[in-house]
C-alpha positions, 0 to 999 in steps of 0.5 A: 500500500502506498500511504500517500497522505501519511508520506505527505504528512511526514514530507511536510515535517522533516522534524517528525521524520526523526521518529522513523515511523513504521507502518503495518498495513491493515488489509481489511480497509485498504480503500482508506489507506488503513494502517497502524503506525509506530511513531516513536514509542506510540501506536497510532491507527491511520486512515485517509478520509474519502471526499464524497461528491454529495456531502461536505467533509470526508468519510472515514471507516474505522472498523476492524474484523472480529471473530467470525468475519464480522466488522466491529468498531475499535474499543477503548481498551485497545493499545493505541494512542489514537487515530490520525485521519488525513484529508486532501481536498483540491489543494488543501491538506490536513490531519485530524489527530484524535487521541484515544480520550477524544475518540471515546468522548466523541463516541467513535470507539466502543466503551462502557458508555458508547457502542462505537462507530464503524465509520464517521464523517470528518469536517475540516475547518475549511468546510462551510455551509454545514447543516446544524448536526454537521456544524456541531460535529465540526466543533467537537472535532475541531481541537483535533484538526490541523490544516497543513501546507508547506508554508505553515507546516512548521507551526503545526508540527512543533505541537504535533511532534510533542504529542506524537513522540 
């Protein structure tokens, strides 16, 4: 698998490259460039959101194959630091860095309180004219999002590096 968005993420942040990330492919969800990345001492699930023609934002699948072949959401007790979701739309590029605690609070992973989700939409800051529910979701996801560009990547990555390594 290519992991185009993940590679672009690291190309924009040479300081992060020192962490020498190692990616393990997750074949069951290959349409979303699914993998597990070891970055420094932490494990992060990675996905690339898919832009859809009829709705704003991007859709991301976040399931894994359970016993008997059925799909299930990730669980809060899995050993992962969080989920990196990359979004590319025209010339714009960004990453949602959802920590495990944030995923639990959003109800995206299964826990004692939430059943979890197998997929959800992400709404980068550049998405406008959203319906009320999408606007609430965008606000809840907002703290996890950073828009990245070659000219501004250094500002964003110093903060990301502190949490990823």
